[in-house]
C-alpha positions as CSV (number, residue, x, y, z in Angstrom):
1,M,-29.0,71.6,-66.5
2,D,-28.3,75.6,-67.1
3,E,-24.6,74.9,-65.8
4,V,-23.8,71.6,-67.0
5,F,-25.6,71.4,-70.5
6,G,-26.1,74.8,-71.2
7,I,-30.3,74.5,-71.2
8,T,-32.7,76.4,-69.3
9,L,-35.2,75.1,-67.9
10,S,-38.8,76.5,-66.0
11,E,-40.6,74.7,-63.0
12,G,-43.4,74.1,-65.5
13,A,-41.3,72.5,-68.3
14,I,-40.0,69.9,-65.6
15,A,-43.6,69.5,-64.3
16,N,-44.8,68.9,-67.9
17,M,-41.9,66.1,-68.2
18,L,-42.9,64.6,-65.1
19,A,-46.7,64.3,-65.9
20,R,-45.7,62.7,-69.4
21,A,-43.7,60.5,-67.7
22,E,-46.6,59.5,-65.1
23,A,-48.4,56.9,-67.1
24,P,-45.4,54.4,-68.4
25,M,-43.9,54.7,-64.6
26,I,-47.5,53.7,-63.5
27,V,-47.8,50.9,-66.0
28,A,-44.1,50.0,-65.0
29,A,-45.0,50.2,-60.9
30,E,-48.0,47.7,-61.4
31,R,-45.9,45.0,-63.5
32,I,-43.6,45.3,-60.3
33,A,-46.7,45.1,-58.1
34,E,-47.6,42.2,-59.8
35,E,-43.8,40.0,-59.3
36,V,-44.0,41.0,-55.8
37,R,-47.4,39.6,-55.2
38,S,-46.6,36.4,-56.6
39,A,-43.8,35.8,-54.6
40,R,-43.1,32.9,-51.9
41,V,-42.1,35.7,-49.2
42,V,-42.9,39.1,-49.1
43,A,-41.9,42.0,-46.5
44,S,-43.8,44.9,-45.6
45,D,-43.3,48.6,-43.8
46,E,-44.8,51.7,-43.7
47,T,-43.8,55.4,-42.7
48,S,-45.5,58.2,-42.7
49,A,-46.0,61.3,-45.5
50,R,-47.2,64.7,-46.3
51,V,-49.7,65.0,-48.9
52,R,-51.4,68.4,-49.1
53,G,-50.6,69.3,-46.2
54,K,-52.3,66.0,-44.5
55,T,-50.3,62.8,-42.9
56,W,-50.8,60.0,-45.5
57,W,-48.4,56.8,-45.3
58,Q,-46.2,55.4,-47.6
59,W,-46.1,51.9,-48.1
60,V,-43.6,49.4,-49.6
61,M,-44.1,45.3,-49.9
62,H,-41.2,43.8,-52.1
63,C,-39.6,40.2,-52.3
64,S,-35.9,39.5,-53.4
65,T,-36.5,40.4,-57.0
66,A,-39.0,43.6,-56.8
67,I,-39.8,46.4,-54.6
68,Y,-43.2,48.4,-54.6
69,H,-44.4,51.1,-53.1
70,V,-47.5,53.4,-52.8
71,I,-48.4,56.4,-50.7
72,T,-52.1,56.6,-49.8
73,D,-54.4,57.9,-47.1
74,S,-54.6,54.8,-45.0
75,R,-52.6,52.9,-42.8
76,G,-54.7,50.7,-41.8
77,A,-54.8,46.5,-43.1
78,K,-57.3,47.4,-46.3
79,V,-53.8,49.0,-47.9
80,V,-52.4,45.2,-48.1
81,T,-55.4,43.5,-48.6
82,D,-55.8,45.7,-51.8
83,F,-52.7,45.8,-53.1
84,L,-52.7,41.2,-52.8
85,Q,-55.8,40.9,-54.9
86,G,-56.6,37.9,-53.4
87,S,-52.9,36.1,-53.1
88,T,-51.8,34.9,-50.1
89,P,-47.9,34.7,-49.8
90,E,-46.3,31.6,-47.9
91,V,-44.6,33.9,-45.6
92,W,-45.2,37.8,-44.4
93,I,-42.3,39.7,-42.6
94,A,-43.3,42.7,-40.9
95,D,-42.9,44.4,-37.2
96,R,-45.6,43.8,-34.5
97,Y,-48.2,46.6,-36.1
98,G,-51.5,45.2,-36.1
99,A,-52.2,46.1,-40.0
100,Q,-49.2,43.9,-40.8
101,N,-51.1,40.8,-39.8
102,G,-52.6,38.1,-41.4
103,H,-51.6,38.2,-44.8
104,G,-49.5,35.2,-45.2
105,L,-49.8,32.1,-44.4
106,Q,-46.9,32.3,-41.7
107,R,-45.7,35.4,-40.6
108,Q,-42.2,36.4,-39.5
109,L,-42.0,39.3,-36.9
110,C,-38.4,41.7,-37.1
111,L,-36.3,40.5,-34.5
112,A,-34.3,43.8,-34.7
113,H,-37.8,45.1,-33.4
114,L,-38.2,42.8,-30.8
115,L,-34.3,43.3,-29.5
116,R,-35.3,46.6,-29.2
117,D,-38.5,46.4,-27.2
118,A,-36.4,44.0,-24.9
119,Q,-33.8,46.7,-23.9
120,Y,-36.5,49.5,-23.6
121,A,-38.0,47.0,-20.7
122,I,-34.6,46.7,-19.3
123,D,-33.9,49.9,-19.3
124,E,-37.1,50.7,-17.4
125,G,-36.1,48.4,-14.9
126,D,-37.3,44.8,-15.9
127,T,-35.0,42.0,-14.5
128,V,-36.8,38.6,-14.7
129,F,-38.9,38.6,-18.4
130,A,-37.0,41.5,-20.7
131,P,-33.3,40.2,-20.5
132,A,-33.6,36.5,-20.5
133,F,-36.1,37.1,-23.9
134,K,-33.2,39.3,-25.2
135,T,-30.9,36.4,-24.8
136,L,-33.1,33.7,-26.4
137,L,-33.7,36.4,-29.2
138,L,-29.9,36.9,-29.8
139,R,-29.4,33.3,-29.8
140,A,-32.0,32.7,-32.5
141,V,-30.2,35.4,-34.7
142,S,-27.0,33.4,-34.2
143,I,-28.5,30.4,-35.4
144,G,-29.6,32.6,-38.2
145,R,-26.7,33.6,-39.0
146,R,-25.4,30.3,-39.7
147,R,-28.2,28.3,-42.0
148,E,-26.4,27.6,-44.6
149,T,-23.8,25.7,-42.6
150,L,-26.3,23.5,-41.2
151,K,-28.6,21.0,-41.9
152,D,-32.3,20.9,-42.2
153,A,-32.8,18.1,-39.2
154,T,-30.3,20.5,-36.8
155,L,-32.4,23.5,-37.8
156,A,-35.7,22.1,-36.6
157,Q,-34.2,20.6,-33.9
158,Y,-32.6,24.4,-33.1
159,R,-36.7,26.0,-33.5
160,D,-37.8,23.4,-31.2
161,D,-35.3,24.1,-28.6
162,L,-36.0,28.0,-29.0
163,D,-39.7,27.3,-28.7
164,R,-39.4,25.5,-25.3
165,R,-37.4,28.1,-23.7
166,L,-39.4,30.9,-25.0
167,D,-42.5,28.9,-23.2
168,K,-40.4,28.5,-20.5
169,L,-39.8,32.2,-20.3
170,L,-43.6,33.3,-20.5
171,E,-44.4,30.9,-17.4
172,P,-43.7,33.2,-14.8
173,P,-45.0,36.5,-14.7
174,P,-42.9,39.7,-15.0
175,T,-42.4,41.9,-11.8
176,T,-42.8,45.0,-13.4
177,A,-44.8,46.9,-15.5
178,A,-42.6,47.2,-18.5
179,G,-41.6,43.2,-18.3
180,R,-45.4,42.8,-18.1
181,K,-46.0,44.7,-21.0
182,L,-43.7,43.1,-23.1
183,A,-44.4,39.7,-22.2
184,K,-48.2,39.9,-22.8
185,G,-46.9,41.1,-26.4
186,V,-44.8,37.9,-27.2
187,K,-47.7,36.0,-25.9
188,K,-49.7,37.0,-28.7
189,C,-47.3,36.4,-31.1
190,R,-45.1,33.8,-29.7
191,N,-45.6,31.9,-33.0
192,D,-44.1,34.6,-35.3
193,L,-40.9,34.1,-33.8
194,F,-38.4,31.5,-35.2
195,L,-40.1,30.5,-38.4
196,F,-37.0,31.6,-40.2
197,V,-34.5,29.3,-38.6
198,V,-36.2,26.6,-40.6
199,R,-37.0,29.0,-43.7
200,R,-33.7,29.6,-45.0
201,D,-35.6,32.2,-47.5
202,V,-36.8,34.1,-44.8
203,P,-35.0,36.9,-43.1
204,Y,-35.2,37.3,-39.5
205,T,-35.5,41.1,-39.3
206,N,-36.9,43.6,-41.5
207,N,-34.1,45.9,-42.3
208,G,-35.2,45.4,-46.1
209,S,-37.8,47.8,-45.7
210,E,-36.7,50.1,-43.3
211,R,-33.6,50.3,-45.9
212,A,-36.1,50.6,-49.1
213,L,-38.0,53.7,-46.8
214,R,-35.2,55.2,-46.1
215,P,-34.7,57.4,-49.2
216,S,-38.0,58.3,-48.9
217,V,-37.7,59.3,-45.1
218,I,-34.9,62.0,-45.9
219,F,-37.0,63.4,-48.7
220,R,-39.9,63.7,-46.8
221,K,-37.5,65.9,-44.3
222,V,-36.0,68.1,-46.9
223,T,-38.8,68.7,-49.0
224,G,-41.8,68.6,-47.0
225,C,-43.5,66.3,-49.3
226,F,-46.3,66.7,-51.9
227,R,-48.4,69.6,-53.0
228,S,-50.6,66.9,-55.5
229,H,-52.2,63.6,-55.5
230,W,-50.2,62.8,-58.5
231,G,-47.1,63.9,-57.3
232,A,-47.5,61.1,-54.7
233,R,-48.7,58.6,-57.2
234,L,-45.8,59.1,-59.7
235,Y,-43.4,59.4,-56.8
236,A,-44.3,56.1,-55.6
237,A,-44.0,54.9,-59.0
238,A,-41.0,56.1,-59.9
239,V,-39.2,55.1,-56.5
240,S,-40.1,51.3,-57.3
241,V,-39.0,51.4,-60.6
242,I,-35.6,52.9,-59.3
243,A,-35.3,50.6,-56.5
244,T,-36.5,47.5,-58.4
245,G,-33.6,48.5,-61.1
246,R,-30.9,48.9,-58.3
247,L,-31.9,44.9,-57.7
248,R,-30.7,44.4,-61.2
249,G,-27.7,46.2,-60.9
250,L,-29.1,49.1,-62.9
251,S,-28.7,53.1,-62.2
252,A,-31.6,55.2,-61.8
253,L,-31.1,56.6,-64.1
254,Q,-31.1,53.5,-66.6
255,A,-33.7,52.1,-64.9
256,I,-36.3,55.4,-65.7
257,S,-35.0,55.5,-69.3
258,N,-35.9,51.7,-69.7
259,V,-39.6,52.9,-68.6
260,V,-40.0,56.4,-70.3
261,C,-37.6,55.6,-73.7
262,P,-39.0,51.8,-74.1
263,N,-37.5,51.9,-77.5
264,A,-34.0,53.1,-76.7
265,A,-31.0,50.9,-77.8
266,H,-30.1,50.6,-74.2
267,V,-33.1,49.1,-72.5
268,V,-32.5,46.5,-69.9
269,P,-35.4,44.7,-68.5
270,L,-36.8,45.9,-65.5
271,T,-39.0,42.8,-64.6
272,G,-38.4,39.2,-66.2
């Protein structure tokens, strides 16, 4: 600000500016949260954060039109339950972490995570279940990439075939500890693997959530995170506004300006 605009700002002035921005940012973030809650398909993930020297968690819940972040001291399922406020999406997209289960009518697991788990088991020496399971997942991904060119009936046949192949893979017990661990985990969630084949609006990975969290992971590593609870709260609201704005073609500056200067002539609606 000093070198480019000739304006000198103290740290206290910056803190005061952020404090004034908190209320409108929180209001805007709540509108974003409501949009995510009302979506048919919702994806979620979480990463660690540091708040006043303690480990907290930054969660992201998002749909195709909005991205909502919250930073809290819990990694439990209650975070998602509180966020949903009684609503139940048709599909919940997540990894196999237990707190991410049970929030939608159906769940689609991230196949990218499962492919990594299969490769870990292969690296540990499993030659029975993990290699065949990895091949099956890659076949499913290949089908997913061609969904737009295939008829609904064809996709239904593909899913039935994938389910049959998986059942067959799970019949013989793996011969290694790594293979048995992977197979045991897959059995618990075997109905959550191939929903995307017949639901064109459901992705087969949770990469969208990981991309949404990546800037915050970098922020955490560079800054060490937050010295105050209100700083964490404001940051979560701000990244919700910025990320949702980008889905609408807005720059970070435009998205923030729309919230803190709502009567300005340049305002573009953030939600709608």
